[in-house]
C-alpha positions as CSV (number, residue, x, y, z in Angstrom):
1,M,64.7,105.0,30.3
2,V,61.8,102.9,31.4
3,W,60.6,103.5,27.9
4,E,64.0,102.3,26.6
5,M,64.3,99.3,28.7
6,A,60.5,98.6,27.9
7,M,61.1,98.9,24.2
8,E,64.3,96.8,24.4
9,S,62.5,93.9,26.4
10,G,59.6,94.5,23.6
11,V,62.1,94.1,20.9
12,G,64.0,91.2,22.4
13,K,60.6,89.8,22.5
14,L,59.9,90.5,18.9
15,E,63.0,89.0,17.9
16,S,62.6,86.3,19.8
17,D,59.2,85.7,18.1
18,V,60.6,86.4,14.7
19,R,62.6,83.6,15.3
20,Q,60.0,81.3,16.6
21,I,58.2,82.5,13.3
22,R,61.2,81.5,10.9
23,E,61.7,77.9,13.0
24,D,58.0,77.5,12.2
25,V,58.4,78.6,8.6
26,A,61.5,76.4,8.1
27,E,59.4,73.5,9.8
28,I,56.4,74.1,7.5
29,K,58.7,74.2,4.4
30,L,60.3,70.8,5.4
31,S,56.9,69.4,5.8
32,L,55.7,71.0,2.8
33,H,58.7,69.5,0.7
34,H,58.2,66.0,2.4
35,L,54.3,66.4,1.5
36,N,55.3,67.7,-1.8
37,S,57.3,64.3,-2.5
38,K,54.9,62.1,-1.1
39,I,52.1,63.8,-3.6
40,E,54.5,63.2,-6.5
41,A,55.6,59.6,-5.3
42,S,51.7,59.1,-5.0
43,A,51.3,60.5,-8.5
44,R,54.0,58.4,-10.0
45,E,52.2,55.4,-8.6
46,T,48.6,56.3,-9.5
47,N,49.9,56.7,-13.3
48,T,51.9,53.7,-13.3
49,R,48.6,51.9,-12.1
50,I,46.5,54.0,-15.0
51,D,49.1,53.1,-17.4
52,A,49.2,49.2,-16.4
53,W,45.1,49.2,-16.3
54,D,45.4,51.0,-19.6
55,E,47.5,48.6,-21.0
56,K,45.4,45.7,-19.6
57,W,42.2,47.2,-21.2
58,I,43.7,48.1,-24.4
59,G,44.9,44.3,-24.8
60,R,41.8,42.9,-23.7
61,I,39.8,45.2,-26.2
62,D,42.2,44.6,-28.7
63,A,41.8,40.8,-28.4
64,V,37.9,41.3,-28.5
65,D,38.2,43.0,-31.4
66,V,40.4,40.5,-33.5
67,K,37.9,37.8,-32.1
68,L,34.8,39.6,-33.2
69,T,36.3,40.6,-36.5
70,A,37.2,37.0,-37.0
71,R,33.8,35.9,-36.0
72,I,32.1,38.4,-38.4
73,D,34.6,37.3,-41.2
74,A,33.2,33.8,-40.8
75,V,29.7,34.6,-40.5
76,E,30.1,36.7,-43.8
77,E,31.9,33.7,-45.2
78,T,29.0,31.5,-44.1
79,L,26.1,33.4,-45.4
80,T,27.8,34.4,-48.9
81,S,28.4,30.6,-49.3
82,R,24.6,30.1,-48.6
83,I,23.6,32.9,-50.2
84,D,25.4,31.2,-53.6
85,A,23.8,28.1,-52.9
86,V,20.5,29.1,-52.7
87,G,21.2,31.3,-55.8
88,A,22.5,28.3,-57.8
89,K,19.7,26.1,-56.4
90,L,17.0,28.6,-57.6
91,T,19.0,29.3,-61.1
92,A,18.8,25.6,-61.7
93,Q,14.9,25.4,-61.0
94,I,14.0,28.3,-63.0
95,D,16.2,26.8,-66.0
96,A,14.2,23.9,-65.3
97,V,10.8,25.6,-65.3
98,E,11.9,27.6,-68.5
99,E,12.9,24.7,-70.2
100,K,9.7,22.6,-69.4
101,L,7.4,25.6,-70.4
102,T,9.6,26.3,-73.5
103,S,9.0,22.5,-74.3
104,R,5.2,22.9,-73.6
105,I,5.0,26.1,-75.5
106,D,6.9,24.7,-78.6
107,A,4.3,21.3,-78.2
108,V,1.7,23.9,-78.4
109,D,2.8,25.7,-81.0
110,T,3.3,22.7,-83.0
111,K,-0.2,21.3,-82.6
112,L,-1.7,24.8,-83.1
113,T,0.2,25.4,-86.4
114,A,-0.8,21.9,-87.4
115,R,-4.5,22.4,-86.7
116,M,-4.4,25.7,-88.6
117,D,-2.7,24.0,-91.7
118,R,-5.3,21.5,-91.6
119,F,-8.0,24.4,-91.1
120,D,-6.1,26.2,-94.0
121,A,-6.5,22.9,-96.1
122,K,-10.5,22.5,-95.4
123,L,-11.2,26.2,-96.1
124,G,-9.2,25.5,-99.1
125,D,-11.4,22.7,-100.1
126,L,-14.4,24.2,-98.9
127,T,-13.5,27.2,-101.3
128,V,-13.0,25.2,-104.4
129,G,-16.2,23.5,-103.5
130,M,-18.0,26.7,-103.0
131,E,-16.5,27.9,-106.3
132,R,-17.5,24.9,-108.1
133,A,-21.2,25.2,-106.4
134,F,-21.4,28.6,-107.6
135,A,-20.3,28.1,-111.2
136,D,-22.8,24.9,-111.3
137,L,-25.5,27.6,-110.1
138,K,-24.7,29.9,-112.7
139,V,-24.9,26.8,-115.2
140,G,-27.9,25.7,-113.6
141,R,-29.7,29.2,-113.7
142,A,-28.7,29.8,-117.4
143,L,-30.5,26.3,-117.8
144,D,-33.5,27.6,-115.7
145,R,-33.7,30.5,-118.0
146,V,-33.7,28.9,-121.0
147,W,-36.4,26.3,-119.8
148,W,-38.4,29.4,-118.7
149,L,-38.2,30.8,-121.9
150,L,-38.9,27.7,-123.5
151,M,-42.0,27.3,-121.5
152,C,-43.2,30.9,-121.9
153,A,-42.5,30.4,-126.2
154,A,-44.8,27.2,-125.8
155,L,-47.4,29.0,-123.7
156,L,-47.5,31.9,-126.2
157,G,-47.7,29.2,-128.9
158,V,-50.7,27.6,-127.3
159,M,-52.4,30.8,-126.4
160,A,-51.8,32.0,-130.4
161,H,-53.0,28.8,-131.7
162,A,-56.3,29.0,-129.5
163,M,-56.5,32.7,-130.6
164,K,-56.1,31.5,-134.1
165,W,-53.4,33.9,-134.3
166,I,-51.3,31.1,-136.0
């Protein structure tokens, strides 16, 4: 019996320990539930803050995007108009230079054409003069031949008379 009593007292102690453990577990569950609700509240608050921060920065980013896009468009328009103005100015200058050079080329062409025409006329006159000179030369050569023939005949006549062949 002693043993039974000792056992009963051990079982009673175990039962009281189990009850204590159950109470502790119940308290831990309650604390856990309380901590879970705090964590969820903190998570909701953090998510709300993150969402607010996200909306705030998305709004700022969108505003900067709109501002920079407008600025880029303005710069593009300004540069396009400047490029067009410079293009028109240079085109006008090129046209003026082209017109000036074309008129100078036409003047030089007219001047050289006139000189060539005068040269052709002088060359034609020279050709006609040379033809006349050659014609006169041919007539003069023919006369020279006749004159030489007459001189030779006279010389032969004088020689023949001196030799008393005639």
